PDB file as gemmi writes it, atoms N, CA and C in Angstrom:
CRYST1    1.000    1.000    1.000  90.00  90.00  90.00 P 1                      
ATOM      1  N   MET A   1      80.397  69.338  97.757  1.00  0.00           N  
ATOM      2  CA  MET A   1      79.307  69.205  98.703  1.00  0.00           C  
ATOM      3  C   MET A   1      78.624  67.871  98.449  1.00  0.00           C  
ATOM      4  N   ASP A   2      78.306  67.168  99.549  1.00  0.00           N  
ATOM      5  CA  ASP A   2      77.575  65.907  99.433  1.00  0.00           C  
ATOM      6  C   ASP A   2      76.560  65.807 100.564  1.00  0.00           C  
ATOM      7  N   SER A   3      75.825  64.719 100.578  1.00  0.00           N  
ATOM      8  CA  SER A   3      74.753  64.577 101.571  1.00  0.00           C  
ATOM      9  C   SER A   3      75.304  64.502 102.998  1.00  0.00           C  
ATOM     10  N   ASN A   4      76.480  63.915 103.182  1.00  0.00           N  
ATOM     11  CA  ASN A   4      77.073  63.855 104.519  1.00  0.00           C  
ATOM     12  C   ASN A   4      77.414  65.246 105.042  1.00  0.00           C  
ATOM     13  N   TYR A   5      77.884  66.098 104.155  1.00  0.00           N  
ATOM     14  CA  TYR A   5      78.181  67.482 104.530  1.00  0.00           C  
ATOM     15  C   TYR A   5      76.914  68.175 105.035  1.00  0.00           C  
ATOM     16  N   ILE A   6      75.811  67.985 104.322  1.00  0.00           N  
ATOM     17  CA  ILE A   6      74.550  68.621 104.692  1.00  0.00           C  
ATOM     18  C   ILE A   6      74.051  68.098 106.033  1.00  0.00           C  
ATOM     19  N   ILE A   7      74.106  66.787 106.223  1.00  0.00           N  
ATOM     20  CA  ILE A   7      73.669  66.179 107.489  1.00  0.00           C  
ATOM     21  C   ILE A   7      74.521  66.710 108.633  1.00  0.00           C  
ATOM     22  N   ASN A   8      75.821  66.715 108.465  1.00  0.00           N  
ATOM     23  CA  ASN A   8      76.717  67.196 109.522  1.00  0.00           C  
ATOM     24  C   ASN A   8      76.513  68.675 109.805  1.00  0.00           C  
ATOM     25  N   ARG A   9      76.267  69.436 108.783  1.00  0.00           N  
ATOM     26  CA  ARG A   9      76.047  70.877 108.966  1.00  0.00           C  
ATOM     27  C   ARG A   9      74.774  71.131 109.772  1.00  0.00           C  
ATOM     28  N   LEU A  10      73.702  70.374 109.476  1.00  0.00           N  
ATOM     29  CA  LEU A  10      72.457  70.533 110.221  1.00  0.00           C  
ATOM     30  C   LEU A  10      72.600  70.079 111.672  1.00  0.00           C  
ATOM     31  N   LYS A  11      73.370  69.028 111.893  1.00  0.00           N  
ATOM     32  CA  LYS A  11      73.542  68.524 113.251  1.00  0.00           C  
ATOM     33  C   LYS A  11      74.436  69.426 114.096  1.00  0.00           C  
ATOM     34  N   SER A  12      75.300  70.177 113.452  1.00  0.00           N  
ATOM     35  CA  SER A  12      76.278  70.955 114.214  1.00  0.00           C  
ATOM     36  C   SER A  12      75.819  72.372 114.543  1.00  0.00           C  
ATOM     37  N   THR A  13      74.664  72.776 114.082  1.00  0.00           N  
ATOM     38  CA  THR A  13      74.228  74.146 114.332  1.00  0.00           C  
ATOM     39  C   THR A  13      72.934  74.171 115.137  1.00  0.00           C  
ATOM     40  N   ARG A  14      72.810  75.192 115.964  1.00  0.00           N  
ATOM     41  CA  ARG A  14      71.564  75.366 116.717  1.00  0.00           C  
ATOM     42  C   ARG A  14      70.514  76.066 115.868  1.00  0.00           C  
ATOM     43  N   TYR A  15      70.966  76.844 114.903  1.00  0.00           N  
ATOM     44  CA  TYR A  15      70.057  77.625 114.069  1.00  0.00           C  
ATOM     45  C   TYR A  15      69.839  76.894 112.761  1.00  0.00           C  
ATOM     46  N   GLN A  16      68.998  75.864 112.811  1.00  0.00           N  
ATOM     47  CA  GLN A  16      68.875  74.964 111.675  1.00  0.00           C  
ATOM     48  C   GLN A  16      68.159  75.586 110.481  1.00  0.00           C  
ATOM     49  N   TYR A  17      67.150  76.420 110.697  1.00  0.00           N  
ATOM     50  CA  TYR A  17      66.397  76.944 109.558  1.00  0.00           C  
ATOM     51  C   TYR A  17      67.170  77.961 108.726  1.00  0.00           C  
ATOM     52  N   PRO A  18      67.958  78.867 109.322  1.00  0.00           N  
ATOM     53  CA  PRO A  18      68.823  79.694 108.465  1.00  0.00           C  
ATOM     54  C   PRO A  18      69.851  78.846 107.713  1.00  0.00           C  
ATOM     55  N   THR A  19      70.309  77.784 108.354  1.00  0.00           N  
ATOM     56  CA  THR A  19      71.246  76.881 107.691  1.00  0.00           C  
ATOM     57  C   THR A  19      70.567  76.177 106.528  1.00  0.00           C  
ATOM     58  N   VAL A  20      69.307  75.817 106.682  1.00  0.00           N  
ATOM     59  CA  VAL A  20      68.552  75.192 105.602  1.00  0.00           C  
ATOM     60  C   VAL A  20      68.478  76.139 104.402  1.00  0.00           C  
ATOM     61  N   ASN A  21      68.219  77.394 104.655  1.00  0.00           N  
ATOM     62  CA  ASN A  21      68.170  78.360 103.557  1.00  0.00           C  
ATOM     63  C   ASN A  21      69.514  78.474 102.844  1.00  0.00           C  
ATOM     64  N   PHE A  22      70.574  78.470 103.611  1.00  0.00           N  
ATOM     65  CA  PHE A  22      71.918  78.519 103.038  1.00  0.00           C  
ATOM     66  C   PHE A  22      72.187  77.274 102.191  1.00  0.00           C  
ATOM     67  N   LEU A  23      71.854  76.102 102.732  1.00  0.00           N  
ATOM     68  CA  LEU A  23      72.096  74.855 102.009  1.00  0.00           C  
ATOM     69  C   LEU A  23      71.211  74.751 100.762  1.00  0.00           C  
ATOM     70  N   ARG A  24      69.997  75.249 100.850  1.00  0.00           N  
ATOM     71  CA  ARG A  24      69.097  75.261  99.692  1.00  0.00           C  
ATOM     72  C   ARG A  24      69.715  76.096  98.565  1.00  0.00           C  
ATOM     73  N   THR A  25      70.266  77.238  98.931  1.00  0.00           N  
ATOM     74  CA  THR A  25      70.914  78.090  97.937  1.00  0.00           C  
ATOM     75  C   THR A  25      72.112  77.390  97.315  1.00  0.00           C  
ATOM     76  N   ARG A  26      72.892  76.726  98.136  1.00  0.00           N  
ATOM     77  CA  ARG A  26      74.062  76.006  97.606  1.00  0.00           C  
ATOM     78  C   ARG A  26      73.640  74.899  96.659  1.00  0.00           C  
ATOM     79  N   LEU A  27      72.563  74.189  96.992  1.00  0.00           N  
ATOM     80  CA  LEU A  27      72.085  73.132  96.104  1.00  0.00           C  
ATOM     81  C   LEU A  27      71.565  73.705  94.782  1.00  0.00           C  
ATOM     82  N   LYS A  28      70.862  74.799  94.864  1.00  0.00           N  
ATOM     83  CA  LYS A  28      70.345  75.433  93.640  1.00  0.00           C  
ATOM     84  C   LYS A  28      71.472  75.906  92.740  1.00  0.00           C  
ATOM     85  N   ASN A  29      72.588  76.302  93.332  1.00  0.00           N  
ATOM     86  CA  ASN A  29      73.708  76.838  92.561  1.00  0.00           C  
ATOM     87  C   ASN A  29      74.627  75.770  91.979  1.00  0.00           C  
ATOM     88  N   LEU A  30      74.381  74.516  92.305  1.00  0.00           N  
ATOM     89  CA  LEU A  30      75.189  73.454  91.709  1.00  0.00           C  
ATOM     90  C   LEU A  30      74.917  73.393  90.210  1.00  0.00           C  
ATOM     91  N   GLU A  31      75.947  73.457  89.415  1.00  0.00           N  
ATOM     92  CA  GLU A  31      75.769  73.437  87.969  1.00  0.00           C  
ATOM     93  C   GLU A  31      75.535  72.030  87.442  1.00  0.00           C  
ATOM     94  N   ASP A  32      76.101  71.044  88.095  1.00  0.00           N  
ATOM     95  CA  ASP A  32      75.962  69.668  87.652  1.00  0.00           C  
ATOM     96  C   ASP A  32      74.638  69.092  88.169  1.00  0.00           C  
ATOM     97  N   THR A  33      73.655  68.983  87.299  1.00  0.00           N  
ATOM     98  CA  THR A  33      72.326  68.516  87.729  1.00  0.00           C  
ATOM     99  C   THR A  33      72.344  67.059  88.167  1.00  0.00           C  
ATOM    100  N   THR A  34      73.225  66.267  87.605  1.00  0.00           N  
ATOM    101  CA  THR A  34      73.337  64.867  88.029  1.00  0.00           C  
ATOM    102  C   THR A  34      73.802  64.785  89.471  1.00  0.00           C  
ATOM    103  N   LYS A  35      74.778  65.592  89.812  1.00  0.00           N  
ATOM    104  CA  LYS A  35      75.288  65.643  91.189  1.00  0.00           C  
ATOM    105  C   LYS A  35      74.201  66.133  92.138  1.00  0.00           C  
ATOM    106  N   ARG A  36      73.463  67.167  91.727  1.00  0.00           N  
ATOM    107  CA  ARG A  36      72.378  67.700  92.545  1.00  0.00           C  
ATOM    108  C   ARG A  36      71.322  66.624  92.806  1.00  0.00           C  
ATOM    109  N   GLN A  37      70.921  65.912  91.780  1.00  0.00           N  
ATOM    110  CA  GLN A  37      69.912  64.864  91.941  1.00  0.00           C  
ATOM    111  C   GLN A  37      70.418  63.724  92.819  1.00  0.00           C  
ATOM    112  N   GLN A  38      71.693  63.409  92.718  1.00  0.00           N  
ATOM    113  CA  GLN A  38      72.289  62.370  93.558  1.00  0.00           C  
ATOM    114  C   GLN A  38      72.273  62.800  95.028  1.00  0.00           C  
ATOM    115  N   ILE A  39      72.618  64.031  95.300  1.00  0.00           N  
ATOM    116  CA  ILE A  39      72.598  64.541  96.677  1.00  0.00           C  
ATOM    117  C   ILE A  39      71.176  64.512  97.225  1.00  0.00           C  
ATOM    118  N   ILE A  40      70.211  64.963  96.438  1.00  0.00           N  
ATOM    119  CA  ILE A  40      68.819  64.979  96.878  1.00  0.00           C  
ATOM    120  C   ILE A  40      68.324  63.565  97.135  1.00  0.00           C  
ATOM    121  N   SER A  41      68.676  62.640  96.271  1.00  0.00           N  
ATOM    122  CA  SER A  41      68.283  61.243  96.459  1.00  0.00           C  
ATOM    123  C   SER A  41      68.857  60.669  97.754  1.00  0.00           C  
ATOM    124  N   ASN A  42      70.129  60.948  98.012  1.00  0.00           N  
ATOM    125  CA  ASN A  42      70.763  60.473  99.249  1.00  0.00           C  
ATOM    126  C   ASN A  42      70.120  61.105 100.479  1.00  0.00           C  
ATOM    127  N   LEU A  43      69.765  62.376 100.386  1.00  0.00           N  
ATOM    128  CA  LEU A  43      69.132  63.047 101.518  1.00  0.00           C  
ATOM    129  C   LEU A  43      67.744  62.483 101.789  1.00  0.00           C  
ATOM    130  N   LYS A  44      67.026  62.119 100.751  1.00  0.00           N  
ATOM    131  CA  LYS A  44      65.702  61.520 100.936  1.00  0.00           C  
ATOM    132  C   LYS A  44      65.805  60.200 101.699  1.00  0.00           C  
ATOM    133  N   MET A  45      66.877  59.459 101.463  1.00  0.00           N  
ATOM    134  CA  MET A  45      67.088  58.219 102.224  1.00  0.00           C  
ATOM    135  C   MET A  45      67.454  58.526 103.669  1.00  0.00           C  
ATOM    136  N   GLU A  46      68.222  59.586 103.886  1.00  0.00           N  
ATOM    137  CA  GLU A  46      68.667  59.955 105.229  1.00  0.00           C  
ATOM    138  C   GLU A  46      67.526  60.452 106.110  1.00  0.00           C  
ATOM    139  N   VAL A  47      66.478  60.987 105.507  1.00  0.00           N  
ATOM    140  CA  VAL A  47      65.349  61.533 106.269  1.00  0.00           C  
ATOM    141  C   VAL A  47      64.776  60.494 107.216  1.00  0.00           C  
ATOM    142  N   TRP A  48      64.696  59.276 106.772  1.00  0.00           N  
ATOM    143  CA  TRP A  48      63.982  58.249 107.537  1.00  0.00           C  
ATOM    144  C   TRP A  48      64.887  57.422 108.441  1.00  0.00           C  
ATOM    145  N   LYS A  49      66.166  57.707 108.487  1.00  0.00           N  
ATOM    146  CA  LYS A  49      67.054  56.981 109.396  1.00  0.00           C  
ATOM    147  C   LYS A  49      66.873  57.483 110.818  1.00  0.00           C  
ATOM    148  N   GLU A  50      66.833  56.573 111.746  1.00  0.00           N  
ATOM    149  CA  GLU A  50      66.531  56.902 113.139  1.00  0.00           C  
ATOM    150  C   GLU A  50      67.546  57.852 113.754  1.00  0.00           C  
ATOM    151  N   ARG A  51      68.776  57.751 113.373  1.00  0.00           N  
ATOM    152  CA  ARG A  51      69.810  58.612 113.971  1.00  0.00           C  
ATOM    153  C   ARG A  51      69.661  60.075 113.556  1.00  0.00           C  
ATOM    154  N   ASN A  52      68.791  60.342 112.590  1.00  0.00           N  
ATOM    155  CA  ASN A  52      68.591  61.708 112.123  1.00  0.00           C  
ATOM    156  C   ASN A  52      67.294  62.322 112.634  1.00  0.00           C  
ATOM    157  N   ASN A  53      66.738  61.793 113.695  1.00  0.00           N  
ATOM    158  CA  ASN A  53      65.489  62.334 114.246  1.00  0.00           C  
ATOM    159  C   ASN A  53      65.616  63.783 114.678  1.00  0.00           C  
ATOM    160  N   ASP A  54      66.772  64.172 115.148  1.00  0.00           N  
ATOM    161  CA  ASP A  54      66.963  65.535 115.630  1.00  0.00           C  
ATOM    162  C   ASP A  54      66.944  66.571 114.502  1.00  0.00           C  
ATOM    163  N   ILE A  55      67.164  66.136 113.275  1.00  0.00           N  
ATOM    164  CA  ILE A  55      67.151  67.076 112.154  1.00  0.00           C  
ATOM    165  C   ILE A  55      66.050  66.740 111.149  1.00  0.00           C  
ATOM    166  N   HIS A  56      65.086  65.972 111.569  1.00  0.00           N  
ATOM    167  CA  HIS A  56      64.031  65.513 110.669  1.00  0.00           C  
ATOM    168  C   HIS A  56      63.274  66.686 110.019  1.00  0.00           C  
ATOM    169  N   GLU A  57      62.800  67.612 110.816  1.00  0.00           N  
ATOM    170  CA  GLU A  57      62.023  68.739 110.282  1.00  0.00           C  
ATOM    171  C   GLU A  57      62.849  69.639 109.352  1.00  0.00           C  
ATOM    172  N   PRO A  58      64.049  70.069 109.750  1.00  0.00           N  
ATOM    173  CA  PRO A  58      64.831  70.908 108.835  1.00  0.00           C  
ATOM    174  C   PRO A  58      65.189  70.185 107.528  1.00  0.00           C  
ATOM    175  N   LEU A  59      65.434  68.892 107.634  1.00  0.00           N  
ATOM    176  CA  LEU A  59      65.776  68.128 106.437  1.00  0.00           C  
ATOM    177  C   LEU A  59      64.578  68.011 105.500  1.00  0.00           C  
ATOM    178  N   LEU A  60      63.403  67.802 106.059  1.00  0.00           N  
ATOM    179  CA  LEU A  60      62.190  67.780 105.233  1.00  0.00           C  
ATOM    180  C   LEU A  60      61.963  69.137 104.583  1.00  0.00           C  
ATOM    181  N   ASP A  61      62.206  70.188 105.342  1.00  0.00           N  
ATOM    182  CA  ASP A  61      62.064  71.530 104.805  1.00  0.00           C  
ATOM    183  C   ASP A  61      63.012  71.742 103.628  1.00  0.00           C  
ATOM    184  N   LEU A  62      64.236  71.299 103.779  1.00  0.00           N  
ATOM    185  CA  LEU A  62      65.232  71.435 102.718  1.00  0.00           C  
ATOM    186  C   LEU A  62      64.813  70.665 101.470  1.00  0.00           C  
ATOM    187  N   LEU A  63      64.336  69.465 101.644  1.00  0.00           N  
ATOM    188  CA  LEU A  63      64.033  68.609 100.501  1.00  0.00           C  
ATOM    189  C   LEU A  63      62.731  68.946  99.794  1.00  0.00           C  
ATOM    190  N   TYR A  64      61.690  69.165 100.547  1.00  0.00           N  
ATOM    191  CA  TYR A  64      60.375  69.232  99.935  1.00  0.00           C  
ATOM    192  C   TYR A  64      59.851  70.644  99.718  1.00  0.00           C  
ATOM    193  N   ARG A  65      60.595  71.631 100.132  1.00  0.00           N  
ATOM    194  CA  ARG A  65      60.209  73.006  99.824  1.00  0.00           C  
ATOM    195  C   ARG A  65      61.159  73.620  98.811  1.00  0.00           C  
ATOM    196  N   MET A  66      61.894  72.766  98.133  1.00  0.00           N  
ATOM    197  CA  MET A  66      62.816  73.215  97.088  1.00  0.00           C  
ATOM    198  C   MET A  66      62.168  72.998  95.739  1.00  0.00           C  
ATOM    199  N   PRO A  67      62.169  73.968  94.893  1.00  0.00           N  
ATOM    200  CA  PRO A  67      61.622  73.764  93.552  1.00  0.00           C  
ATOM    201  C   PRO A  67      62.384  72.708  92.757  1.00  0.00           C  
ATOM    202  N   ILE A  68      63.695  72.532  93.028  1.00  0.00           N  
ATOM    203  CA  ILE A  68      64.471  71.569  92.241  1.00  0.00           C  
ATOM    204  C   ILE A  68      64.249  70.140  92.706  1.00  0.00           C  
ATOM    205  N   ALA A  69      63.644  69.953  93.879  1.00  0.00           N  
ATOM    206  CA  ALA A  69      63.466  68.600  94.407  1.00  0.00           C  
ATOM    207  C   ALA A  69      62.163  67.961  93.965  1.00  0.00           C  
ATOM    208  N   SER A  70      61.276  68.699  93.336  1.00  0.00           N  
ATOM    209  CA  SER A  70      59.987  68.124  92.987  1.00  0.00           C  
ATOM    210  C   SER A  70      59.987  67.464  91.635  1.00  0.00           C  
TER     211      SER A  70                                                      
END                                                                             
């Protein structure tokens, strides 16, 4: 799993908030903390890109309402 997978998954579904919960669980279950932090860092950069305006709110929800992201 990487940040592109998460972005594509959010863009491809109409039900973004249940998908956010699913992706949050997958991120929490990653055993490699370095990989998890790298994915979160990449997603934080993706939040502000103009092409991601359609998923801005779900992406913020994923990043900033996660205990592992703070």
